[in-house]
N, C-alpha and C positions, 0 to 999 in steps of 0.2 A: 363262783359263787370266791369272792375275797378273803383270804387267810389272816389275820393283820400277828403274828409272834412275834415272844420271845425269852431266851433263856434265863436263867443263875443260875451260880452254880452252889450246891448243895455239900455246906459240910458234915452235919449229921444230920442222915435220913430219915432217923427216929424221929429230933427234935426237930424239926422242920415238920414231919406227918400230923407232929402234934398240935405246932403253932396252930398247922392249917387248918385244925377244927378247930381249938379253939374260939378261933378270928369267926368263925359261925359257919364256914364251905364244910358242906357233904363230899360225903364219898356216894362216885355213881358207881362206879365199878373196879372191887379187890384187885389185889397184885397178880399179873396173866403176863405170862411170856408175849411177845412182839418178833417175829422172824418177816426180816422188809430186803425182799433182794429190787434193785435197782437195774432197768433195762436203757440200753440206749441202742444204736446203730452206730456199723464201722464206723463210720462217718467221723462219730459221736456226735452228732450236733443235737441232739436237747445236751450237752452237758456245753456244744459252742455257745448255744443260744440259754444257759445258763437252767436251763429248766428237766425235768426231774418226768418220766414214769418213774412207776413204785408199782409193788407189790406184794402186799402188806398181811399177811396170816399174824389177826389178835384172839387167842386161846383157838377157836373152836369155829371164824369166822373170820375169810380173805375179804380183800377188798387191791381191789385195782383203782390205783389214783395218778391224777395227770397235772404236775405244781408246774403253772404260766413264774416266768424272768422275772423278779424283785427286783418290787415299781423301787425309782429312790427312793427311800425315806435315810435320816443320818443315824438310827436307837431302832428302830424296827423290821423287822420280818416281814413285809406285804408282797402277796404275789396272789390269783387266780389260783385255786385247787379247785380240780373237781369228782370227784369221787363215789363209787359206788360197789357195791356187795357184790360175788359171785359165788356161784355156786359148787363150782367145781374147780379146785385149784391148778391140780394137776391137768385139766384141756386149757388155763387161763398164762400161762407157760407157753405150752406149745402155742397157742393165738399170738403170743405174742411176737414166740421165734420162728414166727410161718414169715410171719409180717420183717423180717431181719430180722430185728432186734434180739440180745441175746443182753444178760447178765453182767453186767459187769463191777454191781459195789454190794455184798451184805452183811448187813449186820443184827443183831442181835438187842432185844430189852430188853427189863422190866419195866412195867408199867401198870401205874392206878390213879386215878383218873381220879379227879373233883370236881365238883361247882361248885361255886360264891358272886352268887347274879346270877346276870348273863357272862360272866368271864367262868373258862375253858381252861379246870389249873393239871397238869399231866406232870407227876411226879415220876422222875424217869431214870433210871441206874441201868451205865450203863457198860460200856468194856470202855469211854473215856475219861467216869469218875461221874454220882449223882449231878441230878438235873433238872428243872426241875419250868418247865414253862409255862407260858401265861399266854393264852389266845380269847383277841379279846374286842374292846375299843382298844384302845392306847392310851386317853386319862383311865379309860379302871384298872387298866397294867398297872401303869404309875403307880398312880392312885395303893392298889392292895399290893407292891412289889414293896412300897416307902413307908408300907402302914406296916411289913412284916424285916423293916431291915435293912433294903434295901435300896442302893442310890443309882442315881444313872449310869455313872462306871460301872457297877456291876450290871446290865444288862446285857447276852447273848445273843448276837440275829445271825448266828456259823447255825450249820444245821449240824445233825447229828453224823454227818457222813464229813464235811470241812472236821471234828470234831474229834472224830479218829482218826480219821490221817495225819492231824497237828500233833498229836502223838505215838502214833505209830502205830496204832491200833488194827492200820488195814483187811481188810476180809476181802 
């Protein structure tokens, strides 16, 4: 599956939440905690390929995801993503470690999930600040971000690992 996403920095979380609701976006999932653990080989092979293997605990559910290297795009993060739910978080971590992978980065955030048409909207509270992540078709993302008062210059391609590292909030 191809994932197309971009983030914008949010200055006032509550005001932004209200703007989303007033725009007609619907809440799919109220605020919940997420714990993310990225894995890599000792050689850092995934990092070198700009790929990622992640275990995400979202509320009571756990997901394993592989993200391929980003494709060339000036404004958007575009990459293949394969994700599946796992029943046993502890076993998932043990399987990855048995394959020679080790946890290399951990971070937490709170997330609220919205939908506006086919556009998925994630309102994220992180140690690097508050962000809105738009996921969907490029033209829909640009149109909705513009409607909310953002310009193309406000769009952020970085992932949360990069944002956390840039602010010195390494885990």
